[in-house]
N, C-alpha and C positions, 0 to 999 in steps of 0.2 A: 442682528446688525442691519441697519438701514442700508439700502442700496446706494452706492456712490455713483458719481457721474461717469466714472470709467467702467462701472460694473453692469449697469442696466442697459446692455446693448440688445434690446429686444424690439421686435416689431409687434405692436399691440393694436388690434382693431376693435373698436367699440361698435356695438350694435345698439342703436337707440330708436325709440318709437317716435321721437320728434326732435328737431334740431334746437328749438327753443328750450326744451327741457334739458338737453345736453349742455347747452350754454349756461343755463341757470345752475345746474347741479353737478356737472362733471367736468366743466372746462378747467376749473382750477386744478383738479387732479391731472388732467391731460397735459396742461402746461408744466406742471411739476415733473411729470414723467419725461417730457421733452428735455427739460433742464438736466435730468439725470442721465441723458444719453439715449433714451428710447426714441424710436420712430413711431408716431401715433397717427392712426386714421380713425375715421368714424363713418359708418354707413347708416343712413336714416332717410325717411321720406323727404322729398323736396320741400324746402321751407325758405324763410327769409334771413337765416343766420349764416349762410354759407361764407360770405365774405369775412365775417368776424372770426369764424372758426379757422379759415385758411390763414388769416392774418396772424393767428396765434400759433401757426406752425403745423396744423393738422392737415392731413390729406383727407378730402371729403368726397364721399361716394353717395349716390342716391339709389333708393330702391322703390319700386312701384307698390306701395303699400299704404293703406289709410286706416287711421284709428276710428274714423267715423263709420266705415262700412267694411267689414271683413268677410270675405268669402273663402271657401276652401281653395279655389283656383288661384285667387290672389295671394293667399298664404304660401302655396307651393311655389309660385313664381318668385315671391320675395325670398323664400328660403334658398331657391336656386341662385338668386342674385347674390345673396350673402356668401354662398359657397364659392361662386365665381370670383367675387371681389377678394375674399380671404385668400384664395389661391394666387390671384394676380398680385396682391399686396405682399405675399410671402409672410403671412402672419405666423408668429410664434405662439401668440395667445389671442384668442377671440373672447372679448368681454361683453357679455349680453346683459343689458341693463333693463330691468322690469320683467314681470312675469310674462308679458306678451312676447318680449324679445328672447327670453329664455326658451319659450316654446318654438319660436322661429329658428333660433340657433340649434335647438335639438333636431328639428326636421332637416336643417341644412347639413347636419353632421351624419345623416343616414348614409350608409355605404362606406363609412370610414373617412378619416381626415388626418392630416399631418400636424395640425396645431393642437395646442391644449386649450381648454375652455374654462372660463370663469362665468358661472351663472350668478348674477347679482340681483337678489330679491330685495327691492326697495320698498316693498309693501305688498300686501296680499290682495288689494283691490276690493271692490264692492262684493264680489262673490263670497269672500271669506269674512266680511265684517259683521255678518249676522246669519242666523239659520235660514236656509233657502225657503222661499215662499212659492209653492207650486212645483209640479212635477218637472216643468221645463227648466227652471232654475236649478233644481236639485240634480237633474241629469247633466246640465252643463257643468256644474261644480264637480260632480263625480268624474266627468270626462277630463276636466282640467287637472284634477288631483291625480288621476291615473297617469296622464302624460308627464306631469311634473316629477312624480316619483321616478319615472324612467329617465328623465333628463338629469335629475340630481345624482342618480346612481351610475350614470354612464362612465366608462373608463376615461381617464385623462381629464376629469372634471373636478373642480372645486366650487362649491356653492357658498356664496357670501350672503349672510343675513344681517340686517341693520339693527336688530334688537334681539335680546335673549329669548323673548317669548316665541318669536317665529322660529328661531334656531331650535329650541327645545321641542316645539310642535313637530317640525319636519324631521328632526332626529328620530323621534318616536314613530312618526307616521310612515316615513320612507326607510327607516332602518339605517340611517347614515352613521358612519363611523367617524372617529376623530379626524382622520385625514381627508374626509370628504366634504367637510363644511367648517365654517368659521364665522364668528360674529365680529363684524367690522362696522362701526357706526358711520353715519354721514358726518361731514365736518364743514367748517366755515373758515374763511380767511380772517385771522384775528386782526382787529384794529383797536389801537388805543384811542378811545374817544370819551369825552365827557359831555353828557346831555342831560341837564336837569329837566324835571317835569315842566311842561308848559304852564304858565300862569293864566288860566282861563276860568271863567265862571262855572262852566260845565266840565265834569269829568268825561274824558273821551275814551271810549272803548274801541279797540281795533281788532278786526278779523282779517287775516291774510290767507288766501288759498283759493283753490278752484271752488266755484259755487255748486257744491255737490250736497245731496241729501246726507250722505254719510260723513260729511265734514261737520255735521251738526248745525248747519246754517239756520234751519227752521227753529231748532231749540234755542239758539242764541237770540234770534229775533223775538221769540215768545218770552224769554227771560227778560230781555230788555224792555219789552212792553209791560211786564209785571212791575219791574223796578220803576218805570216812569209813571205807572198808574198810582203808585204810592207817593207821588210828589217829588221824586228825585230828579235832579237836573243832570241827565246823562245823554251823551251823544253816542251813536253807534255808527262806526265807519267800516264799510265792507269793501275790501280790496281784493279783486280777483275777477276772472271772467267765467262765463259759462263754458262748458266743455261738451261740444257736440259729439265727441267720441266716447262719452261715458253715459250709460243709460240712467245714472243717478243724478245727472245734472239738473239743476233748477232751470226754469225757462227765463228768458229775458223779461217776459211780461210779469212773472211773479216777483222778480227782483225790482223791477220798476215800480210795482205796486208797493213793495216794502219801502222803497225810497220816497214814496209820496207822504209817508208819515213824518211829522215834524221831528227833527233830531236824528233821522236815519239818512245816511248818504251811501250810495253805491258808486264807487269810483271806477269799477272795471279793473282791467289789468294795469298795474302800476310798475314802472321800471325801477324807481328809487324807493324800495321798501323801507330802508333805514330812515329816510326822511319822514315817512309816515309814522314809523316807530317813535321817533323822537318827539313827534307832535302829539303822541298819545300818552295816557296815564296808565292804561291797563291793556294787555293783550289777551285775547280769549280764543281758545281753539277747542270746541266741544266735540271733537271727532269720535267716531265709533271705533276706529282702528287706524294706526299709522305704521309706516316703516320706521322713519326717524324724521320727524317734522322739522324742516329747515326754518319755518317761521319762529319756532321756539329758540333756535340757535340765534336768529337775528334779534329776537327780543333780548337775549343774553348780551349781545354786543351793545345794545342800546340801554342795558340795565333797566328793563321794564318788567314789572311784576306780571306773572302769567297765571291764568286760570285755564286748566285743561282737564281732560278726562283720564280716569284711571284705567287706561287701555294700553295694549302693546304699542310701543313706539313713544308715546307721550310720557309714560312713567319711566322710560329708559333715561330720560333727561331730567325730569322734574322729580325732586324729592319733596314730598308734601311737607309744607311748613318751613322748608329750608331754601328752596329755589323756586317756589311756586306753590300753587294749590291744586290738588286733584279732587275732582267731583265725579260721581257716577255718570256714565254715558246715558243720554236720553232723559236726564232728570232735570226738567226745566226749573222746578222749585229750588233744588240745591244750587243750580247755576245762578239763579236770581239772588238767592241769599248770599252767595259768595261775592257776587258783584256789589251788592249793597254794603257788605262789611268792608271790602277793600276800597270802595268808593270813599268811605268816611275816615280811613286810617292811612294818612300819608306816610307816617313812619314805617308802618308795616309794609306798604308797597315798596318803599325805598329799600328796606332790608331784604325783601324777597328778590328785588331786581339785582341787588348787589350779590346775593347768593347765587343767582342764576348766572350772572356774568362770570363769577369765579369758576363755577362748575363748567361752563362752556369753554373757558380758557384752558382749564386743566385736562378736560376729557374729550372735547369735541372740536378743537382747533385744527386747522390744516397741518400745522407744524407737528402736532402730535400724531395725527391719523395717517398722513401721506406716507411717512416712512414704513408704516405697517403694510401699506399697499405695495411698496417696493419689495419688501420681503416676500409678500404673497405671490407677486408676479414671478419672482425667481423660483419660488417653490413650485408654482404651477408649471414652469418651463423645465423643471428638473427631470 
C-alpha cells in the first residue's frame, strides 16, 4: 500500500555527488515525498542549483568533496560532514545515490548510527562496464567491490538497484538476501503529448548523455560515418557535455573535431531535452552498460524510436522489436545497419516509438514508481 500524506512522517536525507544530477534525476521523487508529508534534505558538493532545490522545499547542505579529484583525506572529511549533517538533520533515513555516495555513506556510518540507510545503485560506472585493463584498474575494481560488499551487507541497510542484471549480480556476489535489496527502476514524470516526426530532408539522429567513451559515442560517430559514406542523408546531433570527473570522458577537442564533419553537431549540455527529442527522428544510445537510462524514458515521452545496446539497464526498458531495437555493444557495423534500416522505414519507426511510449507509461512513470519508494522508505524505517 502506497504511503499516504498522513503516514510518511519521515526525515529523509539524500546524499548526492552533484546538485545538477540530483535536480535532473531525483528532484521529482523528493517533491513527491514532501507532498506525502516527509521532510527532505540533500547534501552534495557546492553547485549552481541550490536556489531551485530550496524553492522546491528541500533543506540543502554542502560537503567539501569533488568528483574531479578524490583523495583519501577529502573522502574522510566528506564522510564526517555527512555524519554531522545527518545527526543535525535528525535523519530517519539516509539515501545515498550512486556508487561513490554509497561508499561515502558507508564510511560515514562507521562507529554506528541511529538512522536507516538506503544505498541506491544507479549504475556501476566505468569500472564495471568492461574487464579491467592493467593491474591498477584491476586493483581499484577489487577494492571498490570489497567495500561495496560490506556496505550492502551492513545492518539497517536496504540496497536499491535500477535493473535486474545489477540486482542479480550483487545478490550472488555479495550474498544478499531478499530483505537486503530490491529492484526499483528510474522513472519520469508522465506527460500527454503529441509530437509527429519533423518534416525534413535529412533523418536526424539524436544522442543525449555525458560524452563518455563507455556511452558508445565513438562507435556512434563511426557508424554515422559509415551510413553517410554510402550516400545516406543523415544528421547526427550530440547533446551532452564532457565530464571532468570521469576518466572515460572524451575531450572537448575530440568532440569539436567530430562536429567539424558536415552533418554532425555537438550542442553541449541542453536544458530542454524533450525539445531536441521532438526535432529528431531516431534516438541512439550505444552504451556499454547503464543503470536505467533516462534518455530512453524521454524518448518514450516523445514517442521516438530507439536503437540501444543489449546491455544491463538498456534492455530493462527496450524489448527488441516492440519498443526499440537492441544491438550488440561496441559493434559499429550492426549499429550502422540498424540506423540505415530505420532511416528508410517511417512506419516501423512510428510503431517502435508508440510501443516505447506505452511501455514507459505503464512501467516507468513517476505515478507508478514513486508509491513503491514510499513503501520502501517505511520498510527501511521499520
